[in-house]
Structure formats: C-alpha cells, structure tokens
N, C-alpha and C positions, 0 to 999 in steps of 0.2 A: 614274269613271263612264263617261266617253267610251270608254275602252278596253273596259270591260265590254260596252257596247252593240255595239262593233265585233266583239268575239268572238262575241256572240250572233248577230249578222247572218251572220258567217262560218259558224257552225254550222248555221244554218237553210238557208243556200245549199247547203252540202255535203250535208245530209240530203235536199234535193229532188233533187240530182244523183244520189244513190244510187238513187232510184226512177225514174230516167230511162227505163230499158228494162225490159220484162217477161221478158227471156230471160236465160239463164245459159249460159256456155260449156260445151260437152259435152252440153247438154240439147237435146231436140227443140224446134224452133221452131214457131210457129203454121203451119198449113197455108197454102200459097201459092195461094189461090183468087182468080184474076183473071178478072173477068167480061168485060172488054174490053181487047184489045191495040191499041195505036196502029197504024193502018193494017192491022189484022188479022194482024200479023206476030208470032206467038208464037215465041220462040227455042227451038232444039232443046235437048234434054237434054244434060247434061254431068256428069262426076263431081263437079264443084264448081259451086255457084251463088252469085253475089254479088248480094244484094238491096240496091239503093240507093234510099234515100228522098230525094225530090227536090222542089224547087219552083223554077220558072223565074225568080222574082224575086231569087234568091240568086246573086250572082256566084261564091260559093264552090262552089255546086252545078254551075255551068258548068265550073269548073276540075276538079271531081271527074269530070265526064263525060269530059273529055279524058284524064284519068289512067286511067279504067276502059277506055276504048276502046283505049288503048295496052297495058294489061295483058291485055286479052282477045285482042288481036292477037298478043302475045308467047306466050301460053299456049294459043292455038288451041282445039282440041276439048276441052281439059281444063277450060275455064272458060266458064260461061254467065253473062251479066250481065242482071239484070232490074231495070229502073228503075221505081219506083212513084211516081206523082204523084196528088195529090188534084184537080189542075186538069183542066179540060175539054180535050179533044183539040186544039181550035183554039188554045188558049193554050200548051200544052206542045209542040206539034208543031214550031214553028220551031227549037227547040234539040234536040229528041230525034230527029225524023225523019231528019236526015242521018246519024245514027250507027247506025240500025237495020241489023242484019245477021243472018245465020243463028244467031248465038250472042249477039246483043245486042238485047234487046227492051224495050218500055216498056208497062207495065200501068197502066190507069186505075183509080183508087180514089176516085171522087168523094165517097163518104160517109166516107172515111177509116177504113174498117173494118180494113184491114191496118195502117195507122199505129197505130190503137188497140190491135190485137192484139199488136203488137210493142212498144207503149208508147213510140213515138217522139215526142220533144219538141223535137228540133232537127234541122236539116239543114245540111250533108250528113251523113248517117249511113248506115252500111251494115252488113250481116251476111254473113259468109262461111259457107256451109252445105254440108255434105257430102251424098252421095247418099242417106243415111239421114235427112236432115232435121235433123241436129245442128249447133248453132252452133259454129264453129271459131274465129271471130274476129269482133269487132264494134267499131265506133268511127267516128271521123271518117275518111271515105274519103280525104281528102288525106294521111293518114298511111299508107295502104295501099301496100305494095310487093310486087314479085314474090317476094322472099325471105319476107316474112310469109305470103303465100299458100302457097308451097311448104313452109315449115316447119309451118304449121298443118295441112296435109294429110297429114303423116307419121303 
C-alpha cells in the first residue's frame, strides 16, 4: 500500500513537471513585449536572445546572472540577454543594474504576463531563442554552457 502511494505521488509530480512550460523546441515562442526596461536600457538586437526568468530572492538566480554575464561577454554581439522579473524596479535593481550593458537588459513584468505566456513555474529558467523567435534550448540556466548555445544555433 505504501509503495503504491509513493508511485502515485511520483506520477503526479512528473505530470505537473511535463506541463511546466508552454513552449516546445523548434516552435515560435510568445512575443517578447516588454513595457518597461530597467533604467530604460533596452539591449540591442542579436542573432540569439536568451530570456532569463528571474526573482531576486533566489540565490540560484543570482548565480545564473553571473553565468549569463560571462556567456554574453564571451559571445559578444552574437548573444543578447533579456532578464525578466515580476518584481518592482527598486527591488530588482540592486542585483540587475550592475550587469546592464548594450546586450544585457532587464525587463519588468509586474503582472507576470510573460511568465504566464511562457508557462514558467520555477526560476532560474531560461529560453534560448533565434532571430526568428524559435526556441532552441530551454531549462535551468545553471546548466547552460557556451557549447550548448553554439550547438543549438547550428
């Protein structure tokens, strides 16, 4: 009996994980409509865009920012990083503002419309998108590497 309950719980958890995101690799992602950019600094376009879903209370999100800043510096004009947060600017700015650059921006999504459109249920989570808006890779940003980015873009 105990074993049956454990199996049922595992199945339920796996089913909810399958519904975690509303996007599929190779398919177009929801349009990235950002009403307000932190410090008014919208990042320049690039062949690849990495959309990072973020919350300042998560230590893992802070780690992910460091990784993304490094990857963006390595890949230069080939990669634009867009960090999305549901938080107010004054709450997110201490972690995000120091990382802003011409290809690294932070969009404010206070109503969580983009989080909902992408079906994001956990952070850090990100999506690598090509110039046509197709999802190339998605997952935990702490697993993202330069090689994954380059292989996904082929």
